[in-house]
C-alpha positions as CSV (number, residue, x, y, z in Angstrom):
1,V,-203.7,-37.1,-25.0
2,Q,-207.3,-35.9,-24.5
3,L,-209.0,-33.1,-26.6
4,Q,-211.0,-30.4,-25.1
5,A,-213.7,-29.2,-26.1
6,S,-215.8,-26.3,-25.1
7,G,-218.0,-23.2,-26.1
8,G,-221.5,-25.2,-26.2
9,G,-224.5,-23.6,-25.0
10,S,-228.3,-22.9,-25.3
11,V,-229.2,-20.4,-27.8
12,Q,-232.1,-19.5,-29.8
13,A,-232.6,-20.2,-33.4
14,G,-230.3,-17.5,-35.9
15,A,-227.7,-16.9,-33.0
16,S,-224.1,-17.7,-33.1
17,L,-221.6,-19.8,-31.2
18,R,-217.9,-20.6,-31.7
19,L,-216.4,-24.1,-30.2
20,S,-213.2,-24.4,-29.4
21,C,-210.9,-27.4,-29.0
22,A,-207.4,-28.1,-28.1
23,P,-205.3,-31.0,-26.8
24,S,-204.5,-31.7,-23.3
25,E,-200.9,-31.8,-24.3
26,P,-199.6,-28.5,-26.3
27,S,-197.2,-30.6,-28.0
28,F,-199.5,-33.3,-29.3
29,S,-198.8,-33.4,-33.1
30,S,-202.0,-34.4,-35.4
31,Y,-202.0,-34.5,-39.3
32,A,-206.1,-33.1,-39.3
33,L,-208.7,-32.1,-36.9
34,G,-212.3,-32.3,-37.2
35,W,-215.7,-31.9,-36.0
36,F,-218.4,-34.0,-35.6
37,R,-221.9,-34.1,-34.0
38,Q,-224.3,-36.5,-32.8
39,A,-227.9,-35.5,-32.5
40,P,-230.4,-37.5,-30.0
41,G,-231.1,-41.0,-31.6
42,K,-228.7,-40.4,-34.6
43,E,-225.4,-41.5,-35.7
44,R,-222.6,-39.4,-35.4
45,E,-221.7,-36.8,-38.5
46,F,-219.3,-35.4,-40.0
47,V,-219.4,-31.5,-39.7
48,A,-215.8,-30.0,-40.5
49,A,-212.3,-30.6,-41.0
50,I,-208.7,-28.9,-41.5
51,S,-205.4,-29.9,-41.7
52,V,-203.3,-28.8,-39.1
53,T,-201.3,-26.4,-41.6
54,G,-205.0,-24.8,-42.0
55,Y,-204.3,-24.9,-45.7
56,S,-207.1,-27.5,-46.5
57,T,-210.8,-27.2,-44.9
58,H,-213.8,-29.2,-45.7
59,V,-217.4,-28.7,-44.4
60,A,-220.3,-30.5,-44.3
61,D,-222.9,-29.7,-46.9
62,S,-225.7,-29.7,-44.1
63,V,-223.7,-26.6,-42.5
64,K,-221.9,-25.0,-45.5
65,G,-222.3,-21.1,-45.5
66,R,-223.1,-21.2,-42.0
67,F,-220.1,-23.0,-40.1
68,T,-216.4,-22.1,-40.6
69,I,-213.6,-24.2,-39.1
70,S,-210.3,-22.5,-38.4
71,I,-207.2,-23.4,-36.4
72,D,-204.7,-21.2,-34.4
73,R,-201.5,-23.0,-35.0
74,A,-199.9,-21.3,-32.2
75,K,-202.2,-22.6,-29.6
76,N,-202.6,-25.8,-31.4
77,T,-206.4,-24.9,-31.3
78,I,-209.2,-25.5,-33.9
79,F,-212.2,-23.4,-33.7
80,L,-215.9,-24.1,-35.3
81,Q,-217.6,-20.6,-35.8
82,M,-221.3,-21.6,-36.2
83,N,-223.7,-18.8,-37.4
84,S,-227.5,-19.1,-38.2
85,L,-227.8,-21.7,-35.9
86,Q,-231.0,-23.9,-36.4
87,P,-232.9,-26.4,-34.1
88,E,-231.7,-28.9,-36.3
89,D,-228.1,-28.0,-35.2
90,T,-229.1,-29.3,-31.4
91,A,-226.5,-32.1,-30.7
92,V,-223.2,-33.0,-29.1
93,Y,-220.4,-31.6,-30.9
94,F,-217.3,-33.6,-30.5
95,C,-213.7,-32.5,-31.8
96,A,-211.4,-35.4,-33.1
97,A,-207.6,-35.6,-34.2
98,Q,-205.8,-37.9,-36.9
99,T,-202.2,-38.4,-36.7
100,L,-201.8,-40.1,-39.7
101,P,-203.2,-38.9,-43.4
102,R,-206.8,-40.2,-44.1
103,G,-209.9,-39.7,-45.1
104,L,-211.7,-36.9,-42.9
105,K,-215.4,-37.5,-43.0
106,F,-215.8,-40.8,-41.0
107,Y,-215.5,-41.7,-37.7
108,S,-212.6,-44.7,-37.9
109,D,-210.5,-41.8,-39.9
110,Y,-209.6,-40.4,-36.4
111,D,-207.3,-41.6,-33.8
112,Y,-208.1,-39.5,-30.7
113,W,-211.8,-37.9,-29.4
114,G,-212.8,-35.2,-27.2
115,Q,-215.4,-35.6,-24.7
116,G,-218.4,-33.5,-26.6
117,T,-219.6,-29.9,-25.9
118,E,-223.3,-29.8,-26.0
119,V,-225.6,-27.4,-28.3
120,T,-229.2,-26.6,-28.1
121,V,-231.0,-24.6,-30.5
122,S,-234.4,-23.5,-29.7
123,S,-236.9,-22.1,-31.9
């Protein structure tokens, strides 16, 4: 199974983008899905996560109030709505899925990863 992320791009500060992520196999079953990002020269960091039911969401403090994670259960697709983008949001954004209940904020909590989609925010 591959996770296919899309929606990245180059925008000006203050703009919005919406990232999407879907598994290559529609029947893929997960417990939770998340978004991470990795800026040049930095470690991959947690951005947001959502349970597959959509009832539970977690958002990093650094993006809280600007980013929203959601899920379309019918399409088995998650979204990351990013508003008021800032240059410090520039990174490659990765989606990830976990198949067993674990924590949500660490790289090792996830079993499957997408290829990443690049977001560049200029001032």
